SERO-4910 file (N, C-alpha, C, O; in steps of 0.05 Angstrom, whole numbers):
BEGIN
 pado doro    nc1    nc2    nc3   cac1   cac2   cac3    cc1    cc2    cc3    oc1    oc2    oc3
  Met    A   1221    861   -514   1192    851   -496   1198    826   -498   1208    808   -513
  Ser    A   1187    832   -475   1200    799   -462   1172    771   -459   1150    782   -454
  Met    A   1170    748   -461   1152    737   -467   1147    726   -444   1166    713   -435
  Ala    A   1125    726   -429   1113    707   -418   1121    684   -407   1097    677   -408
  Arg    A   1133    665   -397   1131    637   -402   1102    639   -387   1096    652   -367
  Pro    A   1085    615   -406   1056    599   -377   1077    584   -360   1100    575   -363
  Pro    A   1059    586   -338   1070    572   -320   1071    535   -319   1053    520   -328
  Glu    A   1091    528   -308   1081    498   -309   1054    476   -302   1057    467   -279
  Leu    A   1040    468   -310   1010    446   -300   1037    430   -289   1059    426   -299
  Arg    A   1026    423   -267   1037    404   -247   1016    380   -251    992    382   -256
  Arg    A   1033    356   -248   1002    323   -244    998    324   -227   1013    330   -208
  Pro    A    965    315   -227    956    305   -198    977    278   -179    990    258   -185
  Ser    A    974    287   -165    986    260   -144    958    239   -145    934    243   -147
  Arg    A    976    214   -144    962    192   -133    942    196   -116    923    183   -124
  Arg    A    935    208    -94    923    216    -75    899    230    -86    877    223    -77
  Glu    A    899    250   -105    879    272    -99    873    253   -135    851    260   -144
  Val    A    886    233   -153    872    228   -171    852    205   -155    830    200   -162
  Leu    A    868    193   -129    843    170   -114    818    175   -109    797    163   -116
  Ile    A    824    196    -96    805    215    -91    778    233   -103    756    241    -94
  Gly    A    793    236   -127    769    246   -154    749    226   -155    725    228   -151
  Ala    A    764    203   -160    753    181   -172    727    173   -153    703    177   -157
  Gly    A    739    162   -134    724    153   -119    703    173   -101    688    161    -85
  Leu    A    702    204   -105    680    222   -106    656    216   -136    632    212   -133
  Leu    A    665    218   -154    655    200   -176    637    182   -172    615    188   -180
  Val    A    640    164   -165    641    138   -161    615    138   -148    595    130   -160
  Ala    A    615    150   -117    604    158    -98    581    170   -105    560    159   -100
  Ser    A    582    192   -115    565    201   -126    548    189   -153    526    199   -154
  Gly    A    552    176   -168    538    162   -192    518    138   -172    495    134   -177
  Cys    A    530    127   -153    517    113   -135    492    128   -122    469    122   -127
  Ala    A    499    148   -105    473    162    -90    456    172   -105    434    179    -96
  Arg    A    464    177   -137    438    186   -161    418    165   -157    394    168   -151
  Ala    A    438    133   -165    425    108   -177    395    106   -157    371    109   -164
  Ala    A    405     99   -129    396     91   -109    380    109    -96    365     97    -80
  Val    A    377    137    -98    356    163   -102    331    155   -120    308    155   -112
  Asp    A    339    149   -146    320    157   -163    301    135   -174    294    135   -197
  Val    A    293    117   -157    300     89   -158    262     84   -164    253     69   -181
  Ala    A    245    103   -143    211     95   -157    212    130   -156    227    150   -151
  Pro    A    190    124   -162    169    152   -176    155    155   -142    149    135   -129
  Arg    A    149    194   -126    139    182   -114    118    184   -119    109    192   -140
  Pro    A    106    176    -96     74    167   -118     55    185   -103     59    195    -81
  Thr    A     34    188   -119     24    218   -121      2    206    -96     -1    185    -84
  Ala    A    -14    244    -97    -36    230    -76    -58    213    -74    -66    206    -51
  Asp    A    -73    201   -105    -91    175   -103    -74    154    -99    -81    133    -88
  Gln    A    -53    159   -107    -37    116    -99    -36    125    -70    -52    109    -61
  Arg    A    -29    141    -48    -27    142    -23    -56    129    -18    -60    107     -9
  Leu    A    -76    147    -24   -102    143    -12   -108    111    -16   -112     95      3
  Ala    A   -107    106    -41   -109     81    -60    -94     58    -36   -105     38    -27
  Ala    A    -69     67    -30    -52     47    -12    -69     45     18    -75     23     27
  Asp    A    -76     72     31    -97     71     48   -120     52     48   -123     36     66
  Val    A   -136     55     27   -158     49     24   -146     18     25   -155      2     42
  Ala    A   -133     12     14   -120    -24     14   -120    -27     41   -136    -39     54
  Glu    A   -102    -17     48   -101    -24     85   -128    -38     99   -134    -59    110
  Glu    A   -142     -8     88   -160    -15    109   -183    -40     98   -195    -57    111
  Ile    A   -183    -36     81   -208    -65     62   -189    -97     74   -199   -118     81
  Arg    A   -157    -86     73   -145   -120     77   -164   -114    119   -177   -132    128
  Ala    A   -162    -98    128   -165   -100    158   -207   -111    154   -221   -122    172
  Leu    A   -212   -108    142   -244   -115    144   -247   -144    124   -268   -157    119
  Ala    A   -222   -150    116   -224   -180    100   -216   -192    126   -230   -211    133
  Ala    A   -195   -185    145   -191   -201    164   -208   -208    188   -203   -220    208
  Arg    A   -226   -197    181   -253   -188    208   -273   -218    189   -286   -235    202
  Tyr    A   -271   -217    171   -289   -227    161   -277   -260    163   -290   -279    171
  Ala    A   -243   -262    151   -225   -284    162   -237   -295    196   -254   -313    201
  Ala    A   -227   -281    212   -230   -287    239   -269   -302    247   -275   -322    259
  Thr    A   -284   -282    234   -303   -289    239   -309   -314    224   -330   -324    233
  Val    A   -299   -326    207   -303   -344    198   -291   -374    216   -298   -397    219
  Arg    A   -274   -361    224   -256   -386    242   -275   -388    272   -279   -408    285
  Arg    A   -284   -363    278   -300   -371    302   -323   -386    294   -327   -406    308
  His    A   -333   -383    282   -365   -390    269   -362   -403    245   -371   -389    226
  Pro    A   -351   -427    237   -352   -439    205   -373   -438    200   -378   -424    181
  Gly    A   -395   -450    212   -428   -441    193   -430   -422    175   -441   -423    154
  Leu    A   -414   -397    187   -424   -375    168   -396   -369    141   -390   -349    127
  Gly    A   -384   -398    144   -375   -390    114   -384   -397     94   -366   -405     79
  Gly    A   -404   -398     86   -414   -400     62   -427   -373     51   -432   -367     28
  Val    A   -432   -359     73   -448   -331     67   -418   -317     64   -412   -311     41
  Leu    A   -404   -313     79   -382   -296     78   -358   -303     67   -340   -289     76
  Ser    A   -353   -319     51   -327   -331     30   -332   -308     12   -317   -290      5
  Pro    A   -358   -311      6   -350   -305    -28   -361   -271    -18   -364   -261    -40
  Leu    A   -367   -253     -1   -365   -222      5   -326   -217      6   -313   -202     -7
  Ala    A   -317   -235     26   -290   -236     35   -273   -243      6   -249   -237      5
  Ala    A   -281   -252    -10   -267   -259    -46   -267   -226    -55   -247   -212    -58
  Glu    A   -295   -217    -58   -303   -195    -62   -278   -164    -48   -272   -143    -60
  His    A   -271   -171    -27   -254   -155    -12   -228   -157    -24   -211   -140    -24
  Asp    A   -228   -178    -34   -195   -187    -44   -199   -175    -68   -179   -162    -76
  Ala    A   -222   -175    -83   -217   -171   -113   -208   -133   -108   -193   -121   -124
  His    A   -218   -123    -89   -222    -85    -88   -183    -84    -80   -168    -69    -92
  Val    A   -174   -101    -59   -153    -92    -57   -138    -93    -81   -128    -72    -90
  Arg    A   -134   -120    -97   -126   -121   -116   -127   -102   -139   -110   -102   -157
  Ala    A   -143    -90   -138   -149    -62   -168   -137    -39   -146   -124    -20   -156
  Leu    A   -139    -40   -130   -121    -16   -104    -93    -12   -115    -87      5   -132
  Val    A    -77    -32   -103    -59    -38   -102    -46    -37   -141    -23    -29   -146
  Ala    A    -62    -47   -159    -54    -30   -183    -50    -17   -185    -28    -15   -195
  Leu    A    -61      3   -179    -55     35   -181    -33     36   -173    -22     51   -189
  Gln    A    -12     28   -152     20     34   -139     36     35   -161     30     23   -182
  Pro    A     64     53   -156     75     54   -177     89     31   -172     95     24   -149
  Val    A     96     17   -194    118     -6   -203    147     11   -196    151     33   -205
  Ala    A    167     -2   -179    191     14   -177    209    -12   -188    204    -36   -185
  Ser    A    235      2   -204    253    -16   -212    272    -21   -185    293     -9   -190
  Pro    A    274    -30   -167    299    -33   -145    324    -42   -147    332    -64   -156
  Ser    A    333    -29   -142    367    -33   -143    373    -48   -121    355    -54   -105
  Pro    A    402    -59   -118    405    -81   -102    403    -77    -73    398    -95    -58
  Ser    A    408    -51    -64    409    -46    -44    378    -41    -31    370    -54    -12
  Ala    A    359    -15    -49    342    -19    -42    318    -38    -49    295    -30    -53
  Ser    A    324    -62    -50    307    -73    -65    301    -86    -32    278    -85    -23
  Ala    A    324    -99    -17    320   -103      9    310    -87     33    300    -97     54
  Ala    A    312    -66     29    288    -47     51    271    -44     45    256    -41     64
  Gly    A    253    -41     11    231    -45      6    213    -67     16    191    -66     27
  Ser    A    235    -96      4    215   -115     18    208   -116     38    187   -127     43
  Ala    A    223   -104     60    220   -116     82    190    -92     91    169    -97    103
  Ala    A    199    -66     78    169    -45     85    146    -64     61    122    -68     67
  Gly    A    154    -69     44    133    -75     42    109   -105     45     88   -109     33
  Ser    A    123   -120     65    122   -139     82    104   -125    100     80   -130     97
  Ala    A    110   -112    115     99   -100    144     79    -94    121     70   -116    116
  Ala    A     67    -75    103     49    -57     94     30    -80     84      7    -74     82
  Ala    A     40   -108     77     21   -129     59     -9   -130     75    -33   -129     68
  Ser    A     12   -133    116    -14   -153    135    -20   -121    148     -6   -100    152
  Pro    A    -44   -128    152    -63   -117    168    -45   -117    186    -28   -134    192
  Ser    A    -53    -80    203    -36    -78    227    -42    -79    250    -29    -70    269
  Val    A    -69    -93    251    -92    -94    273   -107   -130    257   -120   -135    236
  Ser    A    -97   -148    281   -111   -177    253   -130   -187    283   -122   -191    306
  Pro    A   -154   -187    273   -178   -191    298   -177   -216    300   -178   -232    281
  Thr    A   -175   -224    335   -170   -248    332   -206   -259    336   -228   -247    333
  Ala    A   -198   -284    345   -230   -293    353   -235   -274    374   -250   -255    369
  Ala    A   -226   -276    394   -232   -255    413   -254   -243    420   -273   -244    436
  Ala    A   -243   -226    395   -252   -192    375   -287   -204    365   -306   -189    363
  Val    A   -288   -226    361   -313   -231    349   -330   -244    367   -325   -261    385
  Pro    A   -354   -231    357   -384   -237    374   -385   -273    381   -375   -292    368
  Ala    A   -399   -273    404   -397   -304    405   -419   -323    398   -420   -348    397
  Thr    A   -439   -301    395   -458   -320    372   -450   -308    344   -437   -288    338
  Pro    A   -467   -333    324   -467   -320    294   -474   -295    294   -458   -278    287
  Ala    A   -511   -286    306   -521   -270    292   -503   -243    306   -500   -222    295
  Ala    A   -495   -249    328   -473   -219    339   -454   -214    322   -445   -191    319
  Ala    A   -443   -241    303   -418   -242    291   -425   -226    267   -410   -208    260
  Arg    A   -455   -234    249   -459   -221    224   -470   -192    237   -473   -178    217
  Ala    A   -476   -179    258   -490   -161    259   -460   -141    261   -457   -120    248
  Ala    A   -440   -153    279   -413   -134    273   -404   -131    252   -393   -110    247
  Leu    A   -406   -150    236   -396   -144    210   -415   -126    189   -407   -118    167
  Val    A   -441   -122    197   -464   -105    183   -457    -78    190   -463    -59    175
  Glu    A   -443    -73    214   -438    -42    219   -408    -32    213   -400     -9    211
  Ala    A   -388    -68    212   -364    -52    197   -371    -42    159   -362    -21    149
  Glu    A   -380    -54    151   -395    -51    124   -401    -22    124   -387     -6    113
  Arg    A   -434    -12    142   -440      5    135   -415     28    148   -415     49    136
  Val    A   -399     27    167   -375     44    168   -351     50    141   -341     70    130
  Ala    A   -347     25    138   -327     21    110   -344     39     88   -330     59     85
  Ala    A   -364     41     72   -375     52     51   -383     65     64   -403     51     59
  Gln    A   -395     91     89   -382    124     88   -364    126     88   -361    150     82
  Arg    A   -333    111     91   -314    120     95   -306    122     64   -296    144     58
  Arg    A   -309    106     46   -302    103     15   -324    127      0   -319    139    -20
  Arg    A   -342    129     12   -364    155      1   -336    185      3   -325    196    -16
  Thr    A   -332    189     30   -315    213     40   -285    216     17   -276    231      0
  Gln    A   -279    188     33   -260    189     14   -251    191    -25   -230    193    -37
  Ser    A   -273    190    -30   -279    189    -62   -282    218    -63   -280    229    -85
  Leu    A   -287    234    -39   -291    268    -52   -263    282    -53   -259    305    -62
  Arg    A   -247    267    -44   -220    275    -46   -196    264    -64   -174    274    -69
  Ala    A   -210    240    -70   -203    228   -107   -198    239   -127   -209    261   -128
  Gly    A   -182    232   -153   -180    242   -177   -207    234   -195   -221    218   -184
  Ala    A   -214    243   -217   -238    215   -224   -232    194   -228   -253    182   -234
  Gly    A   -219    184   -228   -210    151   -232   -220    132   -218   -235    113   -222
  Leu    A   -197    152   -183   -199    126   -161   -232    143   -152   -251    127   -148
  Ala    A   -235    156   -151   -258    164   -144   -290    144   -154   -312    141   -143
  Arg    A   -279    137   -176   -295    111   -197   -296     93   -181   -317     81   -177
  Leu    A   -280     88   -170   -269     63   -158   -275     53   -125   -278     32   -112
  Leu    A   -276     72   -123   -284     82    -88   -314     82    -84   -327     76    -65
  Ala    A   -321     91   -106   -350     88    -99   -367     62   -105   -386     51    -92
  Ser    A   -353     54   -130   -365     19   -132   -349     10   -101   -367      0    -87
  Val    A   -329     10    -91   -327     -5    -69   -350      4    -48   -358    -11    -30
  Ala    A   -356     28    -54   -370     41    -31   -391     16    -37   -390     -5    -25
  Ala    A   -407     21    -56   -438      1    -67   -430    -20    -57   -445    -30    -41
  Cys    A   -401    -37    -64   -417    -58    -55   -410    -64    -29   -422    -84    -21
  Glu    A   -388    -49     -7   -390    -45     12   -421    -53     36   -422    -68     56
  Ser    A   -449    -30     19   -472    -20     16   -487    -54     21   -498    -67     39
  Val    A   -477    -58     -9   -497    -89     -2   -485   -106      7   -501   -124      9
  His    A   -460   -114     16   -456   -131     35   -472   -117     59   -485   -134     70
  Ala    A   -475    -94     71   -483    -88     95   -516   -103     96   -528   -116    113
  Ala    A   -523    -95     66   -554   -110     61   -565   -135     69   -584   -142     83
  Leu    A   -539   -153     49   -537   -182     55   -540   -197     85   -557   -211     97
  Leu    A   -514   -185     89   -517   -193    118   -539   -185    144   -543   -193    166
  Gly    A   -551   -160    125   -578   -153    155   -598   -169    146   -614   -175    163
  Glu    A   -603   -180    118   -618   -204    115   -629   -228    137   -652   -234    146
  Gly    A   -605   -239    141   -596   -265    151   -595   -266    178   -588   -286    189
***
């Protein structure tokens, strides 16, 4: 009986070792960059959209105060409530621990999302204080109706917050309509 000799194992070439090591490192880096932040839920996406809408409404208040400084005493407290609503909605967003490469991209995207896409100018504000207040009343009414509609597709926690925001916007409309 003749015993078969096992084939001789050859040593990998330097090129094969370097390619294998490079692939191993690249796959580890790619995975770390992909798994940085969890995907936002439907409620988190809705909360981000609502926060953007409220920022735009707050920008209308700021533009109105710039055009009609005498309305600042009435409008500033209402604008502050909008700012509080935005903070509550932003608090619902996931917090990511960005990698160095992802943080540069995320900060650029975050700064674009933090400012309203359309900022009202003084030219967009009606010429008289009474007309400016009437425009804000209508904007608050539309916003309140929108929050009520949005609350219907939100989870329980976000729906409660949106209902509170809608109630506040309705009160703003009533207060602005009195003067």
